[in-house]
C-alpha positions in Angstrom: 26.3 31.1 55.5 29.3 28.5 55.1 32.1 28.7 52.7 32.0 27.1 49.5 32.7 23.4 49.5 32.0 23.0 53.2 28.8 21.3 54.7 27.9 20.7 58.3 28.0 17.2 59.8 27.2 17.0 63.3 29.7 19.3 65.2 32.2 19.1 62.2 32.6 20.9 59.0 33.3 18.5 56.2 34.8 19.6 52.7 32.6 18.0 50.0 34.1 19.6 46.8 36.7 18.7 44.3 36.6 14.9 45.4 37.9 15.5 48.9 36.1 14.7 52.2 38.4 15.8 55.1 36.8 16.6 58.7 38.1 19.3 60.6 36.0 18.9 63.9 35.5 21.9 65.9 37.3 24.4 63.8 36.1 27.6 62.1 37.0 27.8 58.5 37.6 31.1 56.9 38.4 32.2 53.3 42.0 33.3 52.7 43.5 34.3 49.6 42.8 31.5 47.0 42.2 28.8 49.6 40.6 27.9 52.8 42.5 27.6 56.0 41.5 26.5 59.7 41.5 29.3 62.2 42.8 26.8 64.8 45.6 24.3 63.9 45.2 20.7 63.6 48.0 18.7 65.4 50.7 18.2 63.1 51.3 14.6 62.6 54.8 13.2 62.6 55.9 9.6 61.8 59.4 9.0 63.3 61.1 6.3 61.7 64.1 4.6 63.4 66.2 3.0 60.5 68.5 0.8 62.7 67.9 -2.7 64.1 70.9 -2.5 66.7 69.8 -2.3 70.2 72.0 0.1 71.3 71.4 2.4 68.3 72.3 6.0 68.8 70.1 6.6 65.7 67.2 5.4 68.0 68.3 7.7 71.0 68.2 10.8 68.5 65.0 10.0 66.8 63.2 9.4 70.3 64.8 12.6 71.4 63.4 14.7 68.4 60.1 12.6 68.8 59.8 13.9 72.4 60.5 17.5 71.8 58.0 17.4 68.8 55.3 15.9 71.2 56.1 18.6 73.8 55.7 21.3 71.3 52.2 19.9 70.5 52.8 17.5 67.5 51.0 14.2 67.2 54.1 11.7 67.1 54.0 8.1 65.9 57.4 6.2 66.4 58.0 3.4 63.8 60.8 1.3 65.2 61.7 -1.9 63.1 63.5 -3.4 66.1 59.8 -3.7 67.5 57.9 -3.7 64.5 59.9 -6.0 62.0 59.3 -5.2 58.3 59.5 -8.0 55.9 61.9 -7.3 52.9 60.0 -5.6 50.2 58.7 -7.9 47.4 56.2 -6.0 45.0 54.2 -9.3 44.0 53.4 -9.8 47.8 54.0 -6.8 50.1 50.4 -5.4 50.0 48.9 -8.7 51.0 50.9 -9.5 54.0 49.4 -9.0 57.7 50.1 -5.7 58.9 50.8 -3.9 55.6 47.5 -2.0 55.6 48.0 -0.7 58.9 51.4 0.5 58.3 50.3 2.2 55.1 47.5 3.8 57.1 50.2 5.3 59.5 52.3 6.5 56.7 49.4 8.0 54.8 48.2 9.9 58.0 51.6 11.5 58.5 52.4 15.1 57.6 56.0 14.8 58.3 58.3 11.8 57.8 61.2 12.1 60.2 63.7 9.6 59.0 66.6 8.4 61.1 69.4 6.0 59.5 72.8 5.1 60.4 75.6 5.5 57.7 76.6 1.9 56.4 79.3 2.3 53.9 78.4 5.7 52.9 74.7 4.6 52.4 71.5 4.4 54.2 70.9 1.4 56.3 68.8 -1.6 54.7 66.0 -1.1 57.2 65.5 2.5 56.0 65.7 1.7 52.2 63.3 -1.4 52.9 60.7 0.9 54.6 61.0 3.5 51.6 60.6 0.8 49.2 57.2 -0.1 50.5 55.6 3.4 49.6 55.8 6.3 47.3 52.6 8.2 46.6 51.9 8.2 50.3 55.0 10.6 50.5 53.9 12.9 47.9 53.6 16.8 49.2 55.0 15.8 52.5 58.1 17.0 54.4 61.0 14.6 55.0 63.2 15.5 57.8 66.8 13.6 57.9 69.1 12.6 60.8 72.0 10.4 60.2 74.4 8.7 62.6 77.9 8.8 61.0 81.5 8.9 61.2 81.9 10.6 57.8 79.4 13.4 58.4 76.5 11.6 56.8 76.6 13.5 53.5 76.0 10.8 51.2 73.3 9.2 53.3 71.5 12.6 53.4 71.7 13.1 49.6 70.3 9.7 49.1 67.4 10.3 51.4 66.8 13.6 49.7 67.0 11.7 46.1 64.3 9.4 47.4 62.2 12.2 48.6 62.4 13.9 45.2 61.5 10.9 43.4 58.5 10.4 45.5 57.4 14.1 44.9 58.0 15.0 48.6 59.7 18.1 50.0 63.1 17.9 52.3 64.4 20.6 54.7 67.3 22.2 53.0 69.9 20.6 55.4 70.2 17.3 57.4 71.6 16.7 60.8 74.4 14.1 61.5 76.1 12.8 64.5 78.7 10.7 66.0 79.2 8.3 68.6 81.2 9.1 71.7 81.5 12.6 70.2 77.8 13.6 70.2 76.0 10.7 71.7 77.5 8.6 74.6 75.9 6.3 77.3 72.5 6.8 75.9 72.4 10.5 76.0 73.2 13.8 73.9 76.4 15.1 75.2 77.5 17.6 72.5 76.0 21.1 72.9 76.4 21.6 69.0 74.3 18.5 68.3 71.7 19.9 70.9 71.7 23.2 69.0 71.2 21.6 65.6 68.4 19.5 66.8 66.6 22.6 68.3 66.7 24.0 64.9 65.7 20.7 63.1 62.6 20.4 65.6 61.5 24.0 65.1 62.0 23.8 61.3 60.2 20.4 61.0 57.1 21.9 63.2 56.9 25.2 61.2 57.6 24.1 57.5 55.7 20.8 58.0 52.6 22.6 59.1 53.0 25.1 56.1 53.3 22.0 53.7 50.6 20.0 55.3 48.3 22.9 55.0 49.1 23.7 51.3 49.0 19.8 50.4 45.4 19.6 51.7 44.6 22.7 49.6 46.0 21.3 46.5 44.4 18.3 46.9 41.0 19.9 47.3 41.5 22.4 44.7 41.3 22.0 40.7 44.3 24.2 39.6 47.2 22.3 37.9 50.1 20.9 40.2 52.1 18.0 41.1 49.5 16.9 43.5 46.6 16.9 40.9 47.3 13.2 40.2 46.7 12.4 43.7 43.3 13.6 43.9 40.5 11.4 44.8 38.3 10.2 41.9 
């Protein structure tokens, strides 16, 4: 007998209760506490955002490094680099009608974790990063933001600004960010600082572990009926 709310659809089990239809192909579902969880884990989906348009950006180097580490750990990683994929300046009257918007929205919507890399410009996040964040909000709700900042000033204000955006969009953040400096931590296209490498090891592990926990709970909350901040995002 199948658990409540699940039905057979070919080789997959599909949740059909509480206005959510989510396929977990090839997974055995068990009842655990007050929610269902998969016995085998789906691959964690990470959207890695390069918030710099500079060709030799150290932000890009570090984001790509973290993305590669997450892939090696079994995550599905989608790198969004605005140097390669330009994003028009956000205009709420026209943004959703522009070519490519629907595809980008789908990439953001699929992600469980948003890895944000931004340079520090005058104590603030880059325009490219802010422009990306302006395009979305409910797509971020209940997801984990992971922040890294290229800065000569420790990146504290940029990290705080990114955490503020996450809070306003009902997203979670790691309780810390990682900042790094050109020529000290990153030089000639490589990470040269052992201390930065250790911080990135910690960040990669925490993004994977806490990202998976939050992704699982987010799915449970969207499928449930209990009150919570994600209730407003349930289908129907």
